[in-house]
C-alpha positions in Angstrom: 285.8 244.5 30.7 282.9 243.5 28.5 279.7 245.3 28.4 276.2 243.7 29.1 275.5 245.3 25.8 278.5 243.8 23.9 277.7 240.4 25.3 274.4 240.5 24.3 275.1 241.5 20.7 278.0 238.6 20.7 275.2 236.0 22.1 272.9 237.2 19.0 275.2 237.0 16.7 276.6 233.5 17.6 273.2 232.1 18.0 272.3 234.0 14.4 275.5 231.9 12.9 273.8 228.8 14.3 271.0 229.4 12.6 272.4 231.1 9.4 275.1 228.5 9.0 273.5 224.9 9.7 271.5 223.0 7.1 268.0 222.4 7.4 266.9 219.7 10.1 265.5 216.3 8.8 262.1 216.1 10.6 260.2 213.0 10.5 256.5 213.4 9.2 255.5 211.7 12.6 257.2 214.5 14.5 255.7 217.1 12.4 252.2 215.8 13.0 252.9 215.9 16.8 253.8 219.3 16.7 250.5 220.3 14.8 248.4 218.0 17.1 250.3 219.9 20.0 249.6 223.3 18.3 245.9 222.8 17.8 245.4 221.8 21.3 247.6 225.0 22.7 245.7 227.3 20.4 242.2 226.1 21.3 243.3 227.1 25.4 244.0 230.4 24.0 241.6 232.8 26.2 241.8 235.5 23.0 239.8 236.9 20.0 242.6 236.4 17.5 242.5 238.6 14.3 244.2 237.5 11.0 246.0 240.2 9.4 247.9 240.8 6.2 249.7 244.0 7.4 249.0 244.4 11.1 252.2 244.1 13.2 253.1 245.1 16.9 256.3 247.5 16.8 256.7 246.6 20.5 255.6 244.2 23.1 253.7 246.8 25.1 251.3 247.3 22.1 250.8 243.4 22.1 250.5 243.4 25.7 247.6 246.2 25.6 245.7 244.1 23.0 245.7 241.1 24.8 244.4 242.7 28.2 241.4 243.7 25.9 241.4 239.9 25.0 242.2 240.4 21.4 245.6 239.6 19.4 246.5 240.6 15.9 248.6 237.7 13.9 250.3 239.1 11.2 250.5 236.7 7.9 254.4 237.8 7.5 255.2 236.5 11.3 254.5 232.9 10.8 255.8 231.9 7.2 257.9 228.5 8.2 259.3 225.9 6.1 257.7 222.7 8.3 254.2 223.3 8.7 251.6 221.1 5.8 249.1 223.9 6.2 249.9 227.8 6.9 247.1 227.6 9.7 249.4 225.7 12.2 251.9 228.8 11.6 249.2 231.1 12.8 248.7 228.7 15.6 252.2 228.8 16.3 252.5 232.6 16.4 249.4 233.1 18.4 251.0 230.8 21.3 254.2 232.4 20.9 253.1 235.6 21.4 250.6 234.7 24.4 253.6 233.0 26.2 255.4 236.7 25.7 252.5 238.3 27.4 252.2 235.3 30.2 256.2 236.2 30.9 256.0 239.6 30.4 259.0 239.3 27.8 259.7 241.8 25.1 261.1 241.1 21.4 264.7 241.2 22.3 266.7 238.1 22.2 266.2 237.6 26.3 262.4 238.1 25.8 262.2 235.3 23.3 264.4 233.1 25.3 261.9 233.5 28.5 258.9 232.8 26.0 260.6 229.6 24.4 261.4 228.3 27.9 257.1 229.1 28.7 256.4 227.2 25.6 259.0 224.7 25.9 257.8 223.6 29.1 254.5 222.4 27.8 256.2 220.6 24.8 255.1 216.9 24.7 258.6 216.0 23.3 262.2 216.7 23.2 261.7 216.9 19.3 259.0 219.5 19.8 261.7 221.6 22.2 264.1 221.7 19.5 262.1 222.8 16.7 260.9 225.5 19.2 264.3 226.4 20.0 265.1 226.8 16.5 261.9 228.6 15.5 261.8 230.8 18.5 265.3 231.6 19.8 267.4 230.8 16.5 265.2 232.3 13.9 264.9 235.4 16.2 268.5 235.8 16.6 269.2 235.8 12.8 266.6 238.0 12.6 268.0 240.5 15.0 271.5 240.2 13.6 270.5 240.6 10.0 267.9 243.4 10.5 265.3 241.5 8.3 263.4 238.2 8.6 265.8 235.4 7.7 264.8 232.5 5.2 262.4 230.3 7.2 264.1 226.9 8.1 264.4 224.8 11.4 267.8 223.7 12.4 269.3 221.6 14.9 273.1 222.4 15.3 
């Protein structure tokens, strides 16, 4: 009988492999522009005082939720490097929106938590193309991080 822990580890490994073994996706300039416009709009709706940090990281979701309850959120520079944004500020916007979706879904940083946060974000995405980018950035990249124990090389994949 497969245990829940083993099944989760297997799911992490399978999704991590999709990320790590796939070739980077080709994304049109138009799709990137649409993603950036949408992220700007999402970011502008956040009811938080966002703080940029080169070093501040949350060790767990509860720490982050406590700050959000105080209308504050630290967004760490090392959590939003990405290969697709034309300007790093969009990575900042993305991370802030993503973290707030963790709060709204009361989800932790486990694979299941990342999937819950992804689903919340994807429901608001204006296109399937953006949903696919979000899936790569949130679910697949997180699975690779959990599998490797360190951040993988940033890329967007459509396996």
